[in-house]
Biopython code that builds the backbone (N, CA, C, O; Angstrom):
import numpy as np
from Bio.PDB.StructureBuilder import StructureBuilder

atoms = [
    (1, "MET", "N", (-0.393, 20.928, 7.314)),
    (1, "MET", "CA", (-1.187, 20.014, 6.413)),
    (1, "MET", "C", (-0.761, 18.700, 6.293)),
    (1, "MET", "O", (0.062, 18.600, 5.383)),
    (2, "ALA", "N", (-0.980, 17.736, 6.811)),
    (2, "ALA", "CA", (-0.502, 16.346, 6.543)),
    (2, "ALA", "C", (0.186, 16.263, 4.927)),
    (2, "ALA", "O", (0.216, 17.025, 3.961)),
    (3, "SER", "N", (0.503, 15.430, 5.115)),
    (3, "SER", "CA", (1.065, 14.615, 3.653)),
    (3, "SER", "C", (0.007, 13.422, 3.525)),
    (3, "SER", "O", (-0.859, 13.013, 4.298)),
    (4, "LYS", "N", (0.465, 12.971, 2.084)),
    (4, "LYS", "CA", (0.126, 11.716, 1.946)),
    (4, "LYS", "C", (1.009, 11.406, 0.859)),
    (4, "LYS", "O", (1.235, 12.050, -0.166)),
    (5, "THR", "N", (1.562, 10.087, 1.338)),
    (5, "THR", "CA", (2.148, 9.284, 0.038)),
    (5, "THR", "C", (1.448, 7.744, -0.940)),
    (5, "THR", "O", (1.257, 6.580, -0.587)),
    (6, "ARG", "N", (1.290, 8.270, -1.893)),
    (6, "ARG", "CA", (1.191, 7.445, -2.567)),
    (6, "ARG", "C", (1.878, 5.893, -2.702)),
    (6, "ARG", "O", (2.927, 5.903, -3.347)),
    (7, "ALA", "N", (1.456, 4.574, -2.199)),
    (7, "ALA", "CA", (2.187, 3.152, -2.463)),
    (7, "ALA", "C", (1.011, 2.026, -2.816)),
    (7, "ALA", "O", (-0.173, 2.362, -2.817)),
    (8, "ALA", "N", (1.428, 0.661, -3.116)),
    (8, "ALA", "CA", (1.053, -0.375, -3.177)),
    (8, "ALA", "C", (0.414, -0.865, -2.314)),
    (8, "ALA", "O", (1.203, -0.639, -1.396)),
    (9, "GLY", "N", (-0.674, -1.537, -1.694)),
    (9, "GLY", "CA", (-0.837, -1.815, -0.702)),
    (9, "GLY", "C", (-1.704, -3.595, -1.058)),
    (9, "GLY", "O", (-1.957, -4.060, -2.170)),
    (10, "THR", "N", (-1.986, -4.254, 0.348)),
    (10, "THR", "CA", (-2.954, -5.257, 0.372)),
    (10, "THR", "C", (-3.888, -5.142, 0.891)),
    (10, "THR", "O", (-3.970, -4.000, 1.343)),
    (11, "CYS", "N", (-5.253, -6.107, 1.241)),
    (11, "CYS", "CA", (-5.729, -6.368, 2.032)),
    (11, "CYS", "C", (-5.115, -6.614, 2.833)),
    (11, "CYS", "O", (-3.908, -6.854, 2.785)),
    (12, "ALA", "N", (-6.178, -6.609, 4.245)),
    (12, "ALA", "CA", (-5.641, -7.347, 4.998)),
    (12, "ALA", "C", (-6.163, -8.674, 5.163)),
    (12, "ALA", "O", (-5.528, -9.689, 5.448)),
    (13, "LYS", "N", (-7.594, -8.531, 4.918)),
    (13, "LYS", "CA", (-8.215, -9.713, 4.710)),
    (13, "LYS", "C", (-7.971, -10.904, 3.811)),
    (13, "LYS", "O", (-7.619, -12.050, 4.091)),
    (14, "CYS", "N", (-8.352, -10.122, 2.251)),
    (14, "CYS", "CA", (-8.329, -10.741, 1.289)),
    (14, "CYS", "C", (-6.863, -11.469, 0.654)),
    (14, "CYS", "O", (-6.604, -12.637, 0.367)),
    (15, "GLY", "N", (-5.941, -10.028, 0.576)),
    (15, "GLY", "CA", (-4.566, -9.883, 0.016)),
    (15, "GLY", "C", (-4.656, -9.530, -1.369)),
    (15, "GLY", "O", (-3.754, -9.689, -2.193)),
    (16, "ASN", "N", (-6.139, -8.893, -1.651)),
    (16, "ASN", "CA", (-6.432, -7.996, -3.101)),
    (16, "ASN", "C", (-5.208, -6.944, -3.097)),
    (16, "ASN", "O", (-4.924, -6.515, -1.979)),
    (17, "VAL", "N", (-4.532, -6.523, -4.047)),
    (17, "VAL", "CA", (-3.492, -5.239, -3.922)),
    (17, "VAL", "C", (-4.384, -4.450, -4.541)),
    (17, "VAL", "O", (-5.317, -4.713, -5.299)),
    (18, "PHE", "N", (-3.740, -2.906, -3.876)),
    (18, "PHE", "CA", (-5.063, -1.678, -4.358)),
    (18, "PHE", "C", (-3.490, -0.845, -4.273)),
    (18, "PHE", "O", (-2.389, -1.137, -3.805)),
    (19, "ALA", "N", (-4.152, 0.502, -5.102)),
    (19, "ALA", "CA", (-3.254, 1.462, -4.819)),
    (19, "ALA", "C", (-3.793, 2.420, -3.764)),
    (19, "ALA", "O", (-4.869, 3.014, -3.698)),
    (20, "VAL", "N", (-2.503, 2.391, -2.782)),
    (20, "VAL", "CA", (-3.492, 3.182, -0.852)),
    (20, "VAL", "C", (-2.292, 4.368, -1.226)),
    (20, "VAL", "O", (-1.319, 4.259, -1.971)),
    (21, "ARG", "N", (-2.754, 5.531, -0.415)),
    (21, "ARG", "CA", (-2.423, 6.499, 0.333)),
    (21, "ARG", "C", (-2.019, 6.452, 1.552)),
    (21, "ARG", "O", (-3.054, 6.084, 2.106)),
    (22, "GLN", "N", (-1.035, 6.594, 2.591)),
    (22, "GLN", "CA", (-0.728, 6.423, 3.547)),
    (22, "GLN", "C", (-0.252, 7.861, 4.241)),
    (22, "GLN", "O", (0.498, 8.461, 3.471)),
    (23, "SER", "N", (-0.405, 8.331, 5.059)),
    (23, "SER", "CA", (-0.861, 9.616, 5.842)),
    (23, "SER", "C", (0.428, 9.136, 6.789)),
    (23, "SER", "O", (0.932, 8.055, 7.094)),
    (24, "ASP", "N", (0.738, 10.874, 7.155)),
    (24, "ASP", "CA", (1.696, 10.536, 8.323)),
    (24, "ASP", "C", (1.516, 9.979, 9.182)),
    (24, "ASP", "O", (2.303, 9.184, 9.696)),
    (25, "GLY", "N", (0.058, 10.354, 9.683)),
    (25, "GLY", "CA", (-0.119, 9.708, 11.083)),
    (25, "GLY", "C", (-0.234, 7.836, 10.655)),
    (25, "GLY", "O", (-0.644, 7.053, 11.512)),
    (26, "GLY", "N", (0.111, 7.436, 9.508)),
    (26, "GLY", "CA", (0.130, 6.138, 9.454)),
    (26, "GLY", "C", (-1.540, 5.321, 8.464)),
    (26, "GLY", "O", (-1.343, 4.294, 7.814)),
    (27, "ALA", "N", (-2.532, 5.742, 8.493)),
    (27, "ALA", "CA", (-4.060, 5.222, 7.908)),
    (27, "ALA", "C", (-3.431, 5.275, 6.558)),
    (27, "ALA", "O", (-2.645, 6.044, 6.006)),
    (28, "ILE", "N", (-3.849, 4.547, 6.336)),
    (28, "ILE", "CA", (-4.071, 3.820, 4.961)),
    (28, "ILE", "C", (-5.241, 3.594, 4.594)),
    (28, "ILE", "O", (-6.066, 2.928, 5.218)),
    (29, "GLU", "N", (-5.423, 4.227, 3.373)),
    (29, "GLU", "CA", (-7.075, 4.434, 2.501)),
    (29, "GLU", "C", (-6.234, 4.044, 0.935)),
    (29, "GLU", "O", (-5.146, 4.453, 0.529)),
    (30, "PRO", "N", (-7.036, 3.279, 0.414)),
    (30, "PRO", "CA", (-7.108, 2.838, -0.854)),
    (30, "PRO", "C", (-7.632, 4.171, -1.483)),
    (30, "PRO", "O", (-8.312, 5.108, -1.063)),
    (31, "ILE", "N", (-7.029, 3.858, -2.662)),
    (31, "ILE", "CA", (-7.756, 5.068, -3.727)),
    (31, "ILE", "C", (-8.425, 4.481, -4.998)),
    (31, "ILE", "O", (-8.067, 3.566, -5.739)),
    (32, "GLY", "N", (-9.858, 5.558, -5.021)),
    (32, "GLY", "CA", (-10.786, 4.732, -5.838)),
    (32, "GLY", "C", (-12.073, 3.940, -5.127)),
    (32, "GLY", "O", (-13.231, 4.005, -5.539)),
    (33, "VAL", "N", (-11.537, 3.046, -3.764)),
    (33, "VAL", "CA", (-13.058, 2.630, -3.606)),
    (33, "VAL", "C", (-12.818, 2.490, -1.966)),
    (33, "VAL", "O", (-11.695, 2.236, -1.531)),
    (34, "ARG", "N", (-13.905, 2.665, -1.138)),
    (34, "ARG", "CA", (-13.682, 2.424, 0.069)),
    (34, "ARG", "C", (-13.751, 1.359, 0.584)),
    (34, "ARG", "O", (-13.593, 1.472, 1.800)),
    (35, "GLN", "N", (-13.951, 0.106, 0.191)),
    (35, "GLN", "CA", (-13.525, -1.191, 0.778)),
    (35, "GLN", "C", (-13.380, -2.001, -0.252)),
    (35, "GLN", "O", (-13.929, -1.892, -1.348)),
    (36, "CYS", "N", (-12.200, -3.297, 0.307)),
    (36, "CYS", "CA", (-12.243, -4.679, -1.101)),
    (36, "CYS", "C", (-13.934, -5.020, -1.446)),
    (36, "CYS", "O", (-15.025, -4.652, -1.010)),
    (37, "SER", "N", (-13.574, -5.668, -2.178)),
    (37, "SER", "CA", (-14.279, -6.154, -2.818)),
    (37, "SER", "C", (-14.960, -7.613, -1.889)),
    (37, "SER", "O", (-16.013, -8.102, -2.296)),
    (38, "CYS", "N", (-14.364, -8.120, -0.842)),
    (38, "CYS", "CA", (-14.514, -8.790, -0.047)),
    (38, "CYS", "C", (-14.752, -8.337, 1.810)),
    (38, "CYS", "O", (-14.593, -8.854, 2.915)),
    (39, "GLY", "N", (-15.288, -6.871, 1.117)),
    (39, "GLY", "CA", (-15.486, -5.949, 2.289)),
    (39, "GLY", "C", (-14.491, -5.905, 3.333)),
    (39, "GLY", "O", (-15.111, -5.816, 4.393)),
    (40, "GLY", "N", (-13.611, -5.918, 3.485)),
    (40, "GLY", "CA", (-12.312, -5.554, 3.971)),
    (40, "GLY", "C", (-12.023, -3.517, 4.421)),
    (40, "GLY", "O", (-12.052, -2.515, 3.706)),
    (41, "THR", "N", (-11.859, -3.652, 5.399)),
    (41, "THR", "CA", (-11.419, -1.942, 4.891)),
    (41, "THR", "C", (-10.325, -1.958, 5.863)),
    (41, "THR", "O", (-10.375, -0.984, 6.614)),
    (42, "SER", "N", (-9.232, -2.856, 6.111)),
    (42, "SER", "CA", (-8.037, -2.528, 6.786)),
    (42, "SER", "C", (-7.150, -3.432, 5.185)),
    (42, "SER", "O", (-7.266, -4.403, 4.437)),
    (43, "PHE", "N", (-6.126, -1.999, 5.516)),
    (43, "PHE", "CA", (-5.213, -2.020, 4.041)),
    (43, "PHE", "C", (-3.801, -1.988, 4.865)),
    (43, "PHE", "O", (-3.648, -1.381, 5.925)),
    (44, "GLU", "N", (-2.826, -2.726, 4.210)),
    (44, "GLU", "CA", (-1.212, -2.526, 4.338)),
    (44, "GLU", "C", (-0.564, -2.163, 3.264)),
    (44, "GLU", "O", (-0.994, -2.344, 2.125)),
    (45, "VAL", "N", (0.629, -1.569, 3.573)),
    (45, "VAL", "CA", (1.507, -1.314, 2.625)),
    (45, "VAL", "C", (2.295, -2.172, 2.243)),
    (45, "VAL", "O", (2.856, -2.788, 3.149)),
    (46, "LEU", "N", (2.632, -2.536, 0.884)),
    (46, "LEU", "CA", (3.526, -3.288, 0.477)),
    (46, "LEU", "C", (5.084, -2.764, 0.232)),
    (46, "LEU", "O", (5.570, -2.018, -0.617)),
    (47, "GLU", "N", (5.769, -3.643, 1.598)),
    (47, "GLU", "CA", (7.320, -2.710, 1.712)),
    (47, "GLU", "C", (8.046, -3.707, 0.745)),
    (47, "GLU", "O", (7.698, -4.874, 0.559)),
    (48, "SER", "N", (9.063, -3.099, 0.181)),
    (48, "SER", "CA", (10.586, -3.560, -0.821)),
    (48, "SER", "C", (10.609, -2.390, -1.027)),
    (48, "SER", "O", (9.708, -1.588, -1.268)),
    (49, "ALA", "N", (12.851, -2.180, -0.820)),
    (49, "ALA", "CA", (13.621, -1.583, -1.214)),
    (49, "ALA", "C", (13.552, -1.212, -2.244)),
    (49, "ALA", "O", (12.866, -1.870, -3.026)),
    (50, "PRO", "N", (14.259, 0.066, -2.744)),
    (50, "PRO", "CA", (14.310, 0.086, -4.379)),
    (50, "PRO", "C", (15.177, -1.026, -5.148)),
    (50, "PRO", "O", (16.272, -1.285, -4.647)),
    (51, "ALA", "N", (14.837, -1.639, -6.195)),
    (51, "ALA", "CA", (15.766, -1.876, -7.129)),
    (51, "ALA", "C", (17.214, -1.455, -6.983)),
    (51, "ALA", "O", (17.238, -0.316, -6.516)),
    (52, "ASP", "N", (18.541, -1.974, -7.222)),
    (52, "ASP", "CA", (19.998, -1.488, -7.036)),
    (52, "ASP", "C", (20.355, -2.671, -8.973)),
    (52, "ASP", "O", (20.573, -3.818, -9.363)),
    (53, "PRO", "N", (20.132, -0.951, -9.587)),
    (53, "PRO", "CA", (20.805, -1.614, -10.771)),
    (53, "PRO", "C", (21.660, -2.169, -11.278)),
    (53, "PRO", "O", (21.730, -2.810, -12.327)),
    (54, "TYR", "N", (22.779, -1.777, -10.050)),
    (54, "TYR", "CA", (24.072, -2.229, -10.188)),
    (54, "TYR", "C", (24.297, -3.395, -9.245)),
    (54, "TYR", "O", (25.339, -3.958, -8.907)),
    (55, "ALA", "N", (23.241, -3.567, -8.968)),
    (55, "ALA", "CA", (23.334, -5.400, -7.840)),
    (55, "ALA", "C", (23.613, -6.029, -8.684)),
    (55, "ALA", "O", (23.172, -5.924, -9.828)),
    (56, "THR", "N", (24.580, -6.986, -8.201)),
    (56, "THR", "CA", (24.870, -8.222, -9.043)),
    (56, "THR", "C", (24.602, -9.427, -8.040)),
    (56, "THR", "O", (24.718, -9.392, -6.815)),
    (57, "THR", "N", (24.188, -10.576, -8.890)),
    (57, "THR", "CA", (23.696, -12.034, -7.883)),
    (57, "THR", "C", (24.690, -12.814, -8.139)),
    (57, "THR", "O", (24.963, -13.211, -9.272)),
    (58, "GLU", "N", (25.408, -13.141, -6.959)),
    (58, "GLU", "CA", (26.652, -14.325, -7.685)),
    (58, "GLU", "C", (26.059, -16.229, -6.730)),
    (58, "GLU", "O", (26.677, -17.264, -6.980)),
]
sb = StructureBuilder()
sb.init_structure("model")
sb.init_model(0)
sb.init_chain("A")
sb.init_seg("    ")
for serial, (resi, resn, name, xyz) in enumerate(atoms, 1):
    if name == "N":
        sb.init_residue(resn, " ", resi, " ")
    sb.init_atom(name, np.array(xyz, "f"), 0.0, 1.0, " ", f" {name:<3s}", serial, name[0])
structure = sb.get_structure()
């Protein structure tokens, strides 16, 4: 059984942000809708490193 990971994602067409699910195979689908309000059906996961609470900025 394939697992799915929840993430934040954007519509590849207009940049609207959605909650998405990404499967092990790489498929990305928005949660709760079938497509973006602009008609886009392709989504990209927002990548970010976890915040380090001990990091310092100098």
